[in-house]
N, C-alpha and C positions, 0 to 999 in steps of 0.2 A: 882685487878682492880685499875686504877688510874683515878680520875675524872679530873685531871689537864692536859688536852690534847688540841691540836689545833683543832678548828672546821673549816670546809671548806664549802664554798657555792657551789651550784651545778655546776657552771661554772668552778671553780677551780678543783672540783672533776673530772669533765669530762676531763679537760686538764691533770691533774695528771694521770688519767686512760689511756689516749691516749699515754702518754710517757712511762708508764710501759708496755703497750701492745706492743709498738714498740720494746722495749728491748726483749720481748718474741718472737716476730715474726722474729727478726733478728737471734736469737739463733736457732729457729726451721728451718729456711731457710738454716742455715749453717750446719745442721746435716749431717754426712757422715762418711767417712772412719776413721776419727780421733775418733769418738765416738765408732764405731764398734771395732776398735783396743783396745780401753780402756777397754770395758766390757769383751772382749775375754781374754785379758791379765790378768785382775783381776780374772776371773774364773779359769784360769790356776794356778795362784798364790794360790787361795783358795784350789784347788784340791791337789796341791803339799803340801801345809801346813797341810791339813787334813791327808794325807797319812803319812807325816813325823811325825806328832804329835802322831798318833796312833801307829806307829812303835816304837817311843821313849817310849811310855807308856808300851808297851809289852816288849821292850828291857830291861826296868828297872828290870823286873822279873829275869833276868840273874844275877843280883847283889843283890838279896835278902839275908838277914842274913844267913850265911852259915850253922848254925845248923839246918835250915829247910831241908837241904839236907844231914845232917849227917856228915858235915865236922867240921873243928876245929873253935874255937872261934876267933882265930887270923885272919883268912880269913874273918870272919864275920865283924870285926871292919874295915878292909880295904875296904870292899865292900859297906858299908853304904853310903858314900858320892856319889858314882856313882849311887846307887839306887835312892836316893833322887833327884839327879841332873836330871837324865833321866825322872823320874816320874813327877817332877815339870815342866820341860821343855815341856813335852808332854801335861800335863794338861793345862798349859798356852797357848801353841800353838794351842791346840784344841779349847780353849775358844776364841782365836783370830780368828780362822777359822770360828767359829760359828757367831762371830760378823760380819765378812765380809759378810758371807752368808745372814744374817738377814738384815743388814743395807745398805751396799753399793751395794749388788747384788740383793737379793730377794725383799727388799722393793721397790727399784727403777724399777726393771723389772716388778713387779706386778702393778706398777703405769702406765705401758704402755710406759715408756720412751724409750724403744728400739723396740717397735712393728713395726716401720717403716723399720727395717732391714729385715723383712720377714723370720727370722730364728726361728723355733719353740723353740730352746733352750733358746731364749731370749725374748719370746713373753709372754705377761701377761696372756693369756688364757691357756698356756701350762706349764709355770714354776711353780714348787712347791718347796718351801723353806724348810730348815731343822729346822722347829719349829712346835709347836703343833697346831697353827692356820691354818686351811685350807685356801689356797689362795683365794678361792671364797668368804669366809666369810670376810677376810681382805679387799678385794676389795669393799665390801658393807659397813662395819663399818668404814673403814678408808678412802678409795678413794672417796666414795660417801658421807657418812654422815658427817665425820669430815671435809673434804675439801670443801664441799658445805656450811655447817653450822658452820664454824669455830668460836668457842667461843660464840655461841648463846646459852644462858641458856635455857634449855628445849628442845634443838634440837641437840646440840653437846654432845654426851655421853662420849666423852673423858675428859670432865670436871669432874674429880673425879673418872672416870672409874666405876661408880656405887657403889663405897665403900668409897670414900674419900670426905671430904669437902675441896674444893680448891678455893672457891670463897665466899666472904662475903654474897652475895645474895642467896646462897644456905641455905635453912632453917635449923637451928641448931637442933640437936637431941642429947640426952645424949650419944648415941652410938658413936658420933663423938669425945668424950673424948679419945677414942682409936685411933684417927686419926694417931698419930705417929706409933702405933703398926701395924695398917692396911697398912700404907705406907711402913713400913719395910718388911712386909710379901709380899706385892705386888712387891717390889724391888727384893727380893730373888726368888720369883716364878713368875716373870714377864711373862714368856712363857705361864703359865697357865692363868694369867690375860688377856693376849691378846687372848688366845684360847677361853675363855668364854665371851669375850666382845660382839661379835655379837650375841651370844646366848641370851643375855639380861636376865641374871639371876636376875638382880635388878628389872626388870619388873615382873618377877615371884614372887619375894619376896614381892613386893608392891601390888600384886593382879591385876595388869594390864593385865597379861597374865596367862594362865593356863599351867600346865606341858605339856599338849597335844600340845600347841602352840610352846613351846620351844624345844620339843623333837627332831624334825628332825635335827635342827642345832646342838643340844647337842650331838646327836648320831654321826653326822659327825665329830664334834670336838673331841669326845672321841676316835673315830676310828683313827684319825690322831695322837692323843696323844699316843695311844697304839703303833702305828707304830714307832714313834720317840723314845719313852721310851723303847720299845721292843728292838730296835737296840742298844741304848746306855747303857741301864741298865740291859739287859738280854743277848742278843746275843753276843756282844763283851766281856762282863765279863765271859760268859760261855766258851768262847774259852780259857780262862786262867785256866780252871779246878779248882783246890783247891785255886787258888789265885783270885777267883771271886771277893771278897770284895775289893781288891786293884784296879782292873780295874773299878769296879763300882764307887769307891770313886773318881778316877781320872776323869771319865766321868761326874760325878755329879758336881765336882769342875769346870769343863769346862762350864757346863750349868749355874752355879751360876755366874761365871765370865761374861758370855754373858748377863745374866739377869740384874746384877748390872749396867753394862755399858749402856745397852739399856735404862733402867729406867732413869739413870742419864742424858743421852743426851736428851731423849724425854721430860722429865719433865723440864729440863733447857730451852727447846725451847718453852714451853707452859705456865709455871707457875711462872717465876721469877718476881720480882718487875717491874712494868711498863707495864705489859701485860694486855690488856683490855678484858672485856666481854661485851656482847650486849644483848638487849632484842629482842624477836621475832618481836614485833611491829615495832621497829626501823629499822628492816632489810627487811620489806616488800617492794616489787617492787624496789629492789636495781638496780641502774645502774651499768654498768661495773666498773666505777670509784669508786663507793661506795663499791663494792665488794673488789676491790684491797685495798682500804683504810682500810677495816675491816681486811683483811689478814695481812696488815702491822702492825696494832695496836695490833693484837691478837697473835703476834709472838715475839721471841727474838733469837738473834744469839749468838754464842760463838766464841771468837777469838782463833787463834791457827795456827799451821803450816800445811803444806800439808798432812803429815801423820795423824795428828789429824783429819783433815777434812775427809780423806778417812775412817778412823776407825769409824767416827761418821755417815757414810753413807751420808756425806755432810749435815746432819741435824744440823750441827753446823751453817749452813746457813738456819735456819728454816724460816726466813723471805722470802728468795728467794724460798724456797720449797713451802711455802703457796701461793706465787704469781705465781709460774711456776711449778706446780707439774708434768707436762708431759714433761718437758725439762730434758735431761740427767743431773743428779745431779752434775757430775764432772765439769760442766760449771758454777755452782753457784758462785764460788769464783770470776771469772772474771765479771760475771753479777752483783755481789754485789757492784762493784765499781760504775757502772752506777746507780743502784738503790739508793745507798747512796747519790749520787750527785743530783738525782731527789728529794729525801726527803729534802735535804738541800735547794734546790731551792724553795720548797713549805713550808718550815718551819715545816716539819713533824719530829717526833721523829724516830730515828733508834736505837732500843734497842740492844745493843751488849756489851759483856764483857767476861772476862776469865771464865773458867769452875768453878773455886773455888768460885768466888764471886756470880755467878748466882745460883750455887748449894746451897750456904749458904742461899740465900733469899728464895729459894724453901722450904727448911726445916724449916726456920723461919715461913713461911706461914703455913706449915703443922701443926706446934705446935700452932701457934696463932689461927688458925681456928678450933682447937680442943675445944676451950673454948667458952662459951656462948657469943654471940655478945652484944656489948654495943649499937652501932649505926650501922645499916645495910645500906651501900652505895647502890645506885641503879646502875644497869649495864649501860654502856655507850650507848647513842643513836648514831647510825652511821651517 
């Protein structure tokens, strides 16, 4: 949280909100074949990449150390590079496919960005992504709670995900000394962190809910996790027979690649220096302009090229995503030009920077907030 921010009177907020709304309406009015082609092409790329990656992983078994098949050691030495090349390429390729599915495809489809197409394959009510969190739970915890109450302490459960201290206004507890450890575990197991987010295990821990309260969503989430893990960690490895551990390790590596990348992009969009939090009282009876203002101050962007933006699910344009969650995300780059001009016009901050610098400030915050506070700043009033 940064208390050094520009304040705006209601008239300026209304004017700011009207200009931002106009950017959104122009984009929505322009949706059409261009957007449909984009998401269909991306889905084909994802499918081909997934198939190619899994074939590469299995093909690596043909070049396993030769003594496993009773051949000579000489052939074993010659086969090692091909084994590692195919296995590594397959693991990385599968990780990239999972990133595309989670971020640029699944996240954006479940947001309803392509509902207007009328195609069940790309509709938020029908699409289910390749991750542990059921789409319906994500639609509630993310689409509704997070995007409605962005960075409002006590309302937006994405602040800390129920286990981390990510804002000075969060009451310190000795358990937060393990903040860096919890953050590392969340990064490596981010799929499970997301899967349990809407279950509200933190509310169960705090006594605000009973096990009976959380069980329906927990059961749904565990069922989805069993489905995903059963496919990646049991079914596909079992097809390799005695080489089960190799396929298991490759698939697990792909999941970890996806988890680390997703965690990094999402945390860099929400928790680097300069991102603000708000009190519930300050956000009561918000005007549309005030809501847009809060979204702007509660977000941060990442600079990069086109491929980087696609791989981030265009959450590298987190500001634009918070402003326009139902606009097809591949449009955010062009919309960001207008948004930035509007921010400059009204003297508002536009938080952006390269991944390495934003990520560094996120981890500095994680370590800093692990320690007992000296002075606790108050959340920003919108």
